[in-house]
Each structure stands twice: as C-alpha cells, then as structure tokens.
N, C-alpha and C positions, 0 to 999 in steps of 0.2 A: 484324597483328591484335593488339590489346592483351589483357591478362589479363581485363579487365572484359568485353570483347566475347566472349571465349571462354566465360566463365562464363554470360553471358546466353544465348549460343547453346546451351550444354549444358542450361540450365534450360528453354529453349524446347523443345528436343528431348525432354527428359523429360516435359514437359507434353503434348506431342503424342503421345508413346508412351502416356501414361496415358489420353488421350482415345481412342486407337485401341482399347486394351484394354477400356474402358468400352463402346465401340460394339460390340465383338464379344460382350460379355456380354449386351447388349440383344437381339441377334438371333443366338442360337447356331445353328450349323449341325449340331452333334452334341451329343447328350445321352446320358449313361450313368447309369442309376439302378440301385441294388441294394437288396434287402430281405433282411436277415439276422436270423433269429430262431432261435437254436440250441435253445431250449426246445421249439419246435414243429417242429424239423428243416426249417426254411424257409430256403433259400439260393437266391434268385432274382435274375436280372438282367433289365434292359429297356433296350435302346439304340435310339436313333433318329438318323437322319442325312438331310440334304437333299442330293439329287443330281439332275442332269439326265440323261435317257436319250438315246439316239442320235437320237431324233426331236425333241428340243428340249423335251419335256414335263418338268415338275418332278415329282419323286418323293419320297415320304417312305418311307424304308427302315426297317422296324421289325424288330428282332431280340430275341427273348426266350426265357427258359428257366431251367433250373436251372444254377447256377454250376458249371462244370466239364463241362457237357454241350454238345452241338452246338447245341441250341436250335432254334427255329423262326424262319422268315423270312417277312415279308410286305412287298409293295411297293404303295403307294397312289399313283396318278397324280393330279396336280392341274393345273389350268389355268395358274396363275400362282404366282410365288414367295411372294406375300402369302398365298395360300390354304395353301401348305405350311407357312409360319411359323405361321399360325393353328392349323392342325391339330397341329403339334408342340407348341405352347404349351398347347393344351387337353389333349392326352394326357399331357404331363409334369405338369400340375397335377393331373389325375386320379390318376396313379400316386403322386405325393407325398402326396395325401390318403389313399391306401391303405397308406402306410407305407414307400414307397420313398424313398431319399435319394440325393443326387447323389454320383457317384464320378468322379474324373478319369480321362480316357483313353477 
C-alpha cells in the first residue's frame, strides 16, 4: 500500500467518522439540560433518555430536580422509536425555551 493510498484511506475514515457524529447529533438518545440562576437560587437539571423495556416497548425516561438532589423520575411508554424521538425533541425544545441549556453527560 502506497503513502497516497494510506492518506486517502485515513481521510475517508475521518470523513465517515464525522458523518457518524453528525448522525448521532440528529437523533440523540440522551439529553441533559441544566438551568442555573444563582441570583434566584435556581439550580435545576432535566435529563431524558430513550430505552427499550423488557416487553419491547420504547420508553422515554425523564429525570429532573435540583442539582445535587435525588430528583424525580418518570417513564413514558411509546409505541415506536419515532414517537419517542418526537416526544424527546418536543420536551427538549420546551425546556430550552424556559432557560435550560445543554450539558454534556
């Protein structure tokens, strides 16, 4: 294998990796949002995750509360993965409009 072939192969691999990263950002399976306003003593988190239960149903797991606390947990069952993705994107958009911002992890 020549140097040119190796360079093209590494470029192609980097391009494919970038495509996969973009794909994952389009359909996130986990979202963590935080709202921190120290002047109002407001330190909140809101996280959502897509998972399947033991019966094959798609679930949206929602976890929220004050940062540092145990928080509350809610599971919403949906018929298809498309419905779960729609619900996640709607809830994330609503939370962002209320002052939450994305946090990694």
